[in-house]
N, C-alpha and C positions, 0 to 999 in steps of 0.2 A: 293775649299774653301767654308765653310758653315758659314753664318753669321746670327745670331738671333737678331732681333730688338724687344724690348718690347715697343710697342706704347701705352700701358696703362698709363694713366696719373698718377694714384696713386696705382696701384696694382703691387707690386714687386714680385719677385720669391725669397723666403727666403731659408735658409739652411733647409734640405740637398741639395737643388738645383734642377735644371731641369734634366729631362731625356727625350730624344727624340728617336723615333724609326720609322721604315718603313719596307716595304716588297719589296725586289728586284723584278724587272719585269722578270728577267731571272735567270742566275746562277752566278751573279756578286759576287765578293769577295772584301774584304778590305785588300789591301796589307800593308798599314801602316797608322798611324794617328799621327798628331801633335796637341797638345792642348786639346785633349780629348781621350777617349778610349772606346772600345766596352766592355760591362760588361761580355760577354760570347764569347769565341772564336769559338764555334760551331765545327762541324766535318771537320777537315782539313786533314783527314787520306790519301787522295789521293795525297797530296803534300809530296814529299820525301826530297826535298832539301830546297828551299826557302819556309818557312812556313808563310802563310798570318796572318795578325793580327786577322781577323775574317772571317770565312766561313759561318756564319749563314745567312740564307735567310731572317731572320727578326732581324737584329741587333738592339741592344739597346745601346745608346750612352750616356755617362755621362762626365761631365767636369772634368778636373784634378784639384787637390788642389793647393793652392798657394805654392810657394817655389820649384816647380819642376825645374830641370836643364834648362838652357836657350835653349838648343837644342831640348827641348820638348815643347817649347812655341811658340805661334803666338800672334799677337796683339789681345787683347780682350778675351784671354783664361784664364783658370787656376784660377778661382775664386770660386771653389767648387760649381759651378752651381748657385751661387747667382747673380741675375740681378736686378738692381734698376729700379724703374718706371721712365718713361720719364719725368714726372713732378717733381720728386724729384732730379734726377741726370741724365741728358741726356747722359753724357759721360760714365756713368756706366750702361746704359740701353742696352748695346750691349754685346753679347757673340759670340765667333767665334772659329772655329777649322778647321784644314786641313785634308782632307782624300784622299788617293790614291786608286782608284778603279781598279780592274782587271776583266778580262773576260767580258768586256762590248764592245759595238760596237765602231768603230773608226771614225765614221762620225755622224754629227748631224741629218742626215736623217734616220739613223737606230737605234739610241739610244732610248731605252725604259725607260720612266720615272719611278722612284720608286712610290709606291702607299701605301695606308693604313698608312699614317703618324699619329703618336701619340706624344703628349706632356704632360708630368706630370710636375707640377710646384709648389711644389714637389708632391702634391696629384692630385686627379682628378679635373675636371672642364673645361679642354680645349678640344675643338673639332676642328680637322684639316680638311681642304678641300683637294682637289686634287692638284697635282703639275701643275703649269701653266708656259709655256715657256715665257720668257721675253728676251729683247735684251741682248746680251752677255756682261758680266761684264768685264771692263778693269782693269788692274793692273799696277801700276807704278813701275819701277825698283827702287832699293834702292837709286840710285843717282838722281832719278827724271827726267832722260833724255829719257827714253823709256817707251812706254806703250804697253803691250800685252793684248790679249783678250782670255777669256775662249772659248773653242769650243762650249759650250752650257750652258745657264743659265736658271734656273727656280726658282719660288718662291712658297711657301706654306703659307697660312694664317690660323692661329689658333685663335679661339674666345673663350672667357671665359664665363661660366655660373655658377653663385653661386648655382643654383638649382642642377646642376650636381655635384658640389663639395661637398655640404652638405646642408641639410635642414636648419640647424642653423649654424651661424658662428662658426668657430673653435677656435677663440680667443675672449676674452671679454675685455671690458673697463669699469671702474667704473667712473661714472659721479658725480661730487659733486660741491658745491659752498663754497668758503672760508668764506662766511658770513651767509649762511643759508643751513644747511644740508638737509632741507626738499624740497628745490627747485628741486633737482634731486634724488628722493628716489628710484632709480632703479638699484643698483649694482647687484642685483640678475637677474632681467629680462633683463639686457643689453645683455645677451646671448640668442638670439632667441626670444625676446619678441614679441608676436603676434600682439600687438597694441601699438605703441609708445605713443599714447595719455594716456595710462595707466601709463606710466613712467614719462613723462615730461608734466606738465601742459602747456596748450596753452598760458598762460599769463606769463610764466616764463621769468626771465631775463637771461642775458648771463651767461653761465655756464663755469666752468673751468674743463679741463680734467686732472685727477690726476693719472690715472693708465691705462697703455696700454701694460702691459708686464706680461702675464699669461701663464702657461704651455700649450703647444699645444699637439695635438695627437701624435706628434713625441717624446714626453717625455722631452722637454726642452723649456725654455722660448723663445719668439720671440725677438731677439736682435735688428732687424731693423724694427721697427713698423711704420705703416702709418695709419692715421685716417682721414677720410673725414667727415665733419660736415656741416649740413645745418641748419642755424639759422638766423632769421631776424635781429639780432643785430650784426652780424659779420661786418657790415659796420661801426660800432662804436668801433671796436677792436683797442686798443691803444698800448698794449704791450703783448708780450709772453716771457717766460723765460724757459730755460733749454730744449726747443725744438724749432723747426722752423715752420713757417707758410707761406703758399702761397695761395692767393685768387684764386678761380676758378670762372671765369666770363663767363658763357654761355650766359648770357644776360647782356650787359654792363651797363644797367640802374639799375640793382639790384645786390648788392654784399651780397648774403646770403649763399654762399657756400665757404668752404675753406678746404685746406689740411694741416694737422699737421703731422710732422714727426720728429723723434729723431735726435739729434746731436750726432756724434760718441762718444765723450768723455762720455756723460751721458748714451748713450746706453751701452757702455762697462761697465760702473759702475753698471748699473742695471743688466746687464748680470752676472757680478761677484757676486753681492749680491744674485741674484736668485740662482746661482749655489751653493753658500754656504748654502742657505736655503734648497735647495733640498737635499743636502748632510748632513743636520742636524747640520751644524756649526752655531755658534752665531756670 
């Protein structure tokens, strides 16, 4: 069983979703998978009867899409690789799949851990460390009466760097104020502005965010947007509408950072309108 937890408080993995990969230490194969699939079967020509799911020494794994038959699902799978941030939706910040491995050792003293782990989410930006052995994970039976344990468990930690992903952000937001358009005159340099002081005067009042849904490099708008804002007046925030707000309090004495994210109904509405605009419909 492979479980992926997104511990980022406000960085989610949007569509087209995550892709993970690794290099087998020996000549392991994947007999079968539930909840995900290898994107390339590799060379399985030496198998004449039972053909493995993947014989690639460097398999690349992707999530299944929603709506697959129940016998192809496990808990946490089949969301098209989309994973919410921990701060936005902790229940949806987990993705999982099951993999059956063959031609590996049969004892934990001789098993060789995979190496060279990679994670795309969906583009570049993540760097993964080496696998580290951890206490064996237990599994409860469906009736909750019996617990069994994996022969061996390990974890891999991947960290995100904006500099690896892109020199400038891949999506943009337009900042404005409903009472004075000059307070935030930076819809252009909101994308990779080298100096925020050039955009937002230091004595500006609280701004409102009016746009956070622009085409990405994948050719479609971002439907599940998340925006983190630092502003001294967030402690005086009284109301938000058509999106959600959650304060981020690294220092309990100062409330100057917050996370804004879309509500599904309005996200879907924006997505529909953007799709029509991209297709030239009115």
